[in-house]
C-alpha positions in Angstrom: 46.9 17.5 16.0 44.5 18.9 18.7 41.7 19.4 16.1 42.3 15.9 14.7 41.9 14.4 18.1 38.8 16.5 18.8 37.3 15.4 15.5 38.0 11.7 16.2 36.4 12.1 19.6 33.3 13.7 18.2 33.1 11.0 15.5 33.3 8.3 18.2 30.6 10.1 20.3 28.2 10.5 17.4 28.8 6.9 16.3 28.0 5.6 19.8 24.9 7.7 19.9 23.7 6.4 16.6 24.4 2.8 17.6 22.4 3.3 20.8 19.5 4.9 19.0 16.2 3.7 20.4 14.0 1.4 18.1 10.3 1.5 18.6 8.1 -1.6 18.3 4.4 -0.8 18.3 2.1 -3.8 18.8 -1.6 -3.7 18.0 -4.1 -6.2 19.2 -7.9 -6.5 19.8 -8.3 -7.9 23.4 -8.9 -5.8 26.6 -6.1 -5.3 29.1 -7.8 -7.8 31.5 -7.3 -10.6 29.0 -4.4 -12.9 29.6 -3.0 -12.3 26.1 -2.3 -8.7 27.0 -0.6 -9.8 30.2 1.6 -12.1 28.1 2.5 -9.2 25.9 3.4 -7.1 28.9 5.9 -9.8 30.0 7.2 -9.9 26.4 7.7 -6.1 26.5 9.7 -6.3 29.8 11.8 -9.1 28.6 12.5 -7.6 25.1 13.5 -4.3 26.6 15.7 -6.0 29.2 17.5 -8.1 26.6 18.1 -5.0 24.4 19.1 -2.8 27.4 16.3 -0.5 26.5 17.4 0.0 22.9 14.1 -1.5 21.7 11.1 0.2 23.2 7.9 -1.9 23.0 4.6 -0.1 22.9 1.4 -2.1 23.3 -2.0 -0.9 22.0 -4.8 -3.2 23.2 -8.5 -3.3 22.6 -8.3 -1.9 19.0 -6.9 1.4 20.2 -4.6 1.7 17.2 -6.3 -0.5 14.5 -9.4 -2.6 14.3 -8.9 -6.3 14.4 -9.5 -6.7 10.7 -7.0 -3.9 9.9 -4.0 -5.2 11.7 -2.6 -7.4 8.9 -2.7 -4.6 6.3 -1.3 -2.1 8.7 1.8 -4.2 9.4 2.2 -5.3 5.8 2.3 -1.7 4.6 4.6 -0.6 7.4 2.3 1.9 9.2 2.9 -0.2 12.4 5.7 -2.6 13.3 3.8 -5.5 14.7 0.4 -6.9 15.6 -1.3 -10.0 16.9 -4.4 -11.5 15.3 -6.4 -14.6 16.0 -5.6 -17.4 13.6 -9.2 -17.8 12.3 -9.3 -14.1 11.5 -7.5 -14.8 8.2 -10.6 -16.3 6.8 -10.5 -16.6 3.0 -7.3 -14.6 2.8 -5.3 -17.6 4.2 -7.8 -20.5 4.7 -5.1 -22.9 5.8 -4.9 -20.9 9.1 -8.3 -22.3 10.0 -7.0 -25.8 10.5 -7.0 -25.6 14.3 -10.6 -24.4 14.5 -11.9 -27.6 13.0 -14.1 -28.6 16.0 -12.5 -31.0 18.5 -9.6 -31.6 16.1 -6.7 -30.2 18.2 -7.6 -30.2 21.9 -4.7 -32.3 23.3 -2.4 -30.2 25.4 0.8 -32.2 24.6 0.1 -31.7 20.9 -0.5 -28.0 21.5 2.9 -27.8 23.2 4.6 -29.3 20.2 3.0 -27.0 17.6 5.4 -24.0 17.7 8.5 -25.0 15.7 6.8 -28.0 14.1 6.6 -28.7 10.4 2.9 -27.7 10.5 3.8 -24.3 12.1 6.6 -23.7 9.6 4.3 -24.5 6.7 1.8 -21.9 8.0 4.6 -19.4 8.6 5.7 -19.7 5.0 2.1 -18.9 3.9 2.0 -15.9 6.2 5.2 -14.6 4.7 3.6 -14.8 1.3 1.0 -12.3 2.6 3.7 -9.7 3.4 4.4 -10.2 7.1 6.9 -12.2 9.1 5.6 -14.4 11.9 7.4 -14.1 15.2 5.5 -16.2 17.7 2.4 -18.3 18.4 0.5 -17.5 21.5 -1.7 -20.4 22.6 -4.8 -18.8 24.0 -7.4 -21.5 24.6 -8.6 -25.0 23.9 -11.8 -24.4 25.8 -14.7 -22.6 24.0 -17.8 -21.4 25.8 -21.2 -21.1 24.2 -23.1 -18.4 26.2 -26.8 -17.7 26.3 -29.2 -15.5 28.1 -32.6 -17.2 28.1 -31.8 -20.9 28.5 -28.7 -23.2 28.6 -27.3 -24.6 25.4 -27.4 -28.1 26.8 -27.9 -30.1 23.7 -27.4 -29.8 20.0 -31.1 -29.1 19.6 -30.7 -25.9 21.6 -28.7 -24.4 18.8 -31.7 -24.4 16.4 -32.8 -21.0 15.5 -30.5 -19.0 17.8 -28.5 -16.0 16.5 -24.9 -16.6 17.7 -21.5 -14.9 17.3 -19.5 -16.6 14.5 -15.9 -16.2 13.4 -15.6 -16.8 9.7 -17.3 -18.8 7.0 -15.5 -22.0 7.7 -15.7 -21.9 11.5 -19.4 -21.0 11.3 -20.1 -24.2 9.3 -20.1 -26.1 12.6 -22.8 -23.9 14.0 -25.0 -23.7 10.9 -24.8 -27.5 10.6 -26.7 -27.7 13.9 -29.3 -25.1 13.1 -27.8 -21.8 14.4 -27.7 -18.5 12.5 -24.3 -17.0 12.7 -23.1 -13.4 12.7 -19.3 -12.8 12.4 -18.1 -9.9 14.5 -14.9 -8.9 16.3 -14.7 -9.7 20.0 -15.0 -6.1 21.3 -18.5 -5.8 19.6 -20.0 -8.9 21.0 -20.9 -7.6 24.5 -23.2 -4.9 23.2 -24.7 -7.3 20.7 -25.6 -9.7 23.5 -26.8 -6.9 25.7 -29.1 -5.4 23.1 -30.4 -8.8 21.7 -28.7 -8.5 18.3 -27.3 -11.9 19.3 -29.0 -14.6 21.4 -25.7 -16.4 22.2 -22.0 -15.8 22.2 -19.0 -17.9 21.3 -15.6 -17.2 22.7 -12.8 -18.7 24.8 -13.7 -19.2 28.4 -11.1 -16.7 29.6 -12.4 -14.0 27.3 -15.9 -14.6 28.5 -14.7 -13.4 31.9 -12.4 -10.6 30.8 -15.1 -9.2 28.5 -17.7 -9.5 31.3 -20.1 -11.7 29.5 -21.5 -12.6 32.9 -23.2 -9.2 33.0 -25.4 -10.0 29.9 -25.5 -13.8 29.8 -26.8 -16.2 32.4 -25.7 -19.6 31.0 -22.6 -21.1 29.5 -21.5 -24.4 28.1 -17.7 -25.1 28.2 -16.4 -27.6 25.7 -13.0 -28.3 24.0 -14.2 -27.5 20.5 -11.8 -24.7 19.4 -8.1 -24.4 19.9 -7.1 -20.8 19.2 -3.8 -19.0 18.7 -3.0 -15.3 18.5 0.1 -15.0 16.5 2.6 -12.2 16.5 3.9 -10.9 13.2 6.1 -8.0 12.1 6.8 -5.9 9.1 9.7 -7.6 7.2 11.3 -4.3 6.1 11.4 -3.0 9.6 12.6 -6.4 10.9 15.5 -6.5 8.3 16.7 -3.0 9.3 17.2 -4.1 12.9 20.6 -5.0 14.1 21.4 -8.8 14.3 21.6 -8.3 18.1 18.2 -6.8 18.3 16.6 -9.5 16.1 18.2 -12.2 18.2 16.9 -10.6 21.4 13.4 -10.1 20.1 13.3 -13.7 18.9 14.4 -15.0 22.2 11.8 -12.9 24.1 9.1 -14.0 21.7 10.0 -17.7 22.1 10.0 -17.3 25.9 6.6 -15.7 25.8 5.4 -18.4 23.4 6.5 -21.1 25.8 5.1 -19.3 28.9 1.7 -19.0 27.2 0.9 -22.7 27.7 0.9 -22.6 31.5 -0.6 -19.2 31.7 -3.5 -20.1 29.4 -4.3 -23.3 31.2 -4.3 -21.6 34.6 -6.4 -18.7 33.3 -9.0 -21.1 31.8 -9.3 -23.0 35.1 -9.7 -19.8 37.0 -12.2 -18.4 34.5 -14.6 -21.2 35.1 -14.6 -20.5 38.8 -14.8 -16.7 38.3 -17.8 -17.0 35.9 -19.6 -19.1 38.4 -18.8 -16.7 41.2 -20.3 -14.0 39.0 -23.6 -15.9 38.8 -23.3 -17.8 35.5 -24.7 -21.3 35.4 -22.1 -23.4 33.6 -22.2 -26.8 32.0 -18.7 -28.2 31.6 -18.6 -31.0 29.1 -17.4 -34.5 30.0 -15.5 -36.4 27.3 -18.6 -38.3 26.4 -20.7 -35.1 26.0 -17.9 -33.5 23.9 -17.8 -36.6 21.7 -21.5 -36.2 20.8 -21.0 -32.6 19.7 -17.8 -33.6 17.8 -19.7 -36.2 15.7 -22.2 -33.5 14.7 -19.9 -30.5 14.2 -16.6 -31.9 12.9 -17.4 -33.7 9.6 -19.0 -30.8 7.8 -16.1 -28.5 8.8 -13.5 -30.9 7.6 -15.3 -31.2 4.3 -15.5 -27.4 4.0 -11.9 -27.0 5.0 -10.6 -29.4 2.3 -12.9 -27.8 -0.3 -11.4 -24.4 0.5 -7.8 -25.5 0.7 -7.5 -28.6 -1.6 -4.3 -30.6 -1.4 -2.7 -27.9 0.8 -5.4 -28.5 3.4 -4.9 -32.3 3.2 -1.2 -31.9 3.7 -1.6 -29.6 6.7 -4.1 -32.0 8.4 -1.5 -34.7 7.9 1.2 -32.6 9.5 -1.0 -31.6 12.4 -1.9 -35.3 13.0 1.9 -36.0 13.4 2.2 -33.7 16.4 
């Protein structure tokens, strides 16, 4: 009887230990720790660990410490890491529909941006993402304010793009720049600073907050801020890892992700406003577009990109534009 009771007690103890076993969630991303995306992820980490009572331990690897930006999708899909965040336009030709929000001046309205997560458009893209072997968990709104930076003279008009070597993103997004005479070179964010410093690039293109966190002000004198690109970093996870989690852990992580997703709106808007002030304090001379100025650039840049987007996506792209316009 005594041995039976002891055996039962040990079984209960081991079962409890197994149930409380720590789960690790490693998250890879490309931006530096000073960027507001990383700060959003730190808040997600704290919330996720609190909701799971420490049973899920979140480890964040910023600035390409674990994987290069272009490697994150494959790393998560094959299960070598549990999660990653990538910028939507980084999918390029692998998932061209993800480029819909980088159509110049197509999606700059904040109220529409707020309605995107959970929308039919977002669900449509999430289904496409799942077809590529990963499960989408959250959309982190990062910017609706791009900045075109330069070292020798301001990019004040469309003519100023002619002949300059500028950082691009992918073939579709770069259509806007080549249509106004620029020569593009696609490269990950962490490589742009040195390219600008050494003259490999004449000009940079990024979101206004990243221009500050990546210290562009050290190598660029001028900047033009305009609402040309709306950018999301989206968090995805390995499906096999996700399915092995307990229902309680999945629910907790989803809740933490949705909270971080919602909090991103106010954080991004505040950070962008502060970045303009900070860049000026660091000595950059900025042009901030009025609606009228933005409209001039829109008329030049948007039509060729829409045409290229539909050519690359066909009826799928037309449907997605329609869904986005309903937001």
